[in-house]
C-alpha angles and dihedrals in degrees: 000000000000138000115279094223136357110279140174117257126189099193137048117228139171128215140158119241134178112345093012090288108171111228133182136172114264134167118249091251094050091048090054092048091049091052092053091046095049094048092049090049092051100043123036090195089073118092133165125226137171148118110299098357089140092055117125089251092056094220095306088326095300098119103030096099092047094046092050091053104035103025126199095325092075102015100057127189112215139199119263098269112116098182094043092046092051090050090052090053092049089055091049091050091050088052093058103268126119109224125193106208117198122205104183092213126026088222088072092056088078085075089059099046095112093057095038100046105023095042117016096038094048108036097086091050098045092046091053090242095308092117131040131189109215093187122150116201114197115193140160141232121210129209105176136126112273097018089117133186100320102043106040105058123127103209103182094122092055095043096045096048093084121085113233094044127097120203135186137178112204113214100184142036089251093054098043091061094043094045095049090051092046092048095052090051091054123106091211127068108271129194121207116196113196121189114228091213088069098054096100096040114108140211144153112292127180118243092221124073116267139162126232110231119242093250136102118261126227104226098179128010121226144152109218108051138013116217116189123195146139144219118348094359090070089077094059091040091054092050091048091049092053092049091047089052090056086056092052099262117128109212127195112207121203125191106205090199094173112056093180111057090032116206099219094161094069091051093047092051090052095047091049086059100042103029092216133085131193122175123201113195125186092215134058116313095224113081089356137137090270091068091049093050095047092047093047091052093048093046090059091066100255104170101167099090113143090184135017113272113260134202137200123200142138119303116261095263134084117269113275120232093214114105089217094056102036093064088064094045103071123062116251139192095269093054091048092048092048093054092043092055091046090054091054090060092056116092 
């Protein structure tokens, strides 16, 4: 069992669910920190490295428990050299270690694209499987006033377009722990994009280690319309779905979670039931994940559409820094609800 959407919790509780699985309420950030800590305790091949990881904030608190226990030998501060640092981690992974590389903003990963996509993503293929690169890259997306054009991008479409890379976007406290643990166990380079707006959201998280499967998750079940989203947009999608329900529209909400590999089958099964598909993407609409998902569904011969598929993404401009403009930049629940209701009128 896991929370349907990120939510605020004021208390911490423990309970046992299912097969005596001990659960308690954790924030998204604490769940991520616990995942890193548990993996490092279990496997001494795992180390963490990045620019400023020894800072007093511990990368938004993510690495503080690990740094306190393991110190600078396994939580390593690095020079400001994204491409060189990524190359170092690739070499360590080829040598049998399992590095966790932190880029504190996914915008800065553009400086490491040569190492990530020309080296890490291809080495297993060009070596005919003789070499693997078990590298986990943990990075963050910001959506705050004043972040501006160079610090607020959500680059999942760019980063997931290369074969040989896996990429996930945890949307809940439960998933962020499970996805970090799943990524570190991978033999292929895996990118985790966390959204900073989710750090204080809470949900039930098992005490024990676990791995989130590489499949989409049905957050809400419905019969009239399928809405697919990821990460922070799940909050607005959930609110829109509840309001649509009050207006008589039954919405099924799917969290794709893993963007590569992409679980198209779960989406297809939902669309075959509802006949309508709306994608909400936290990046630009043009050349985004929404296009890939709609195309993938249509290519599988879905012929039950009761309305043309629709998509919502960011406008085709960089993010403004102005607080008066940025509030109109990101999609919200009212926009999602408006399009959902419009789709119900199309026959």
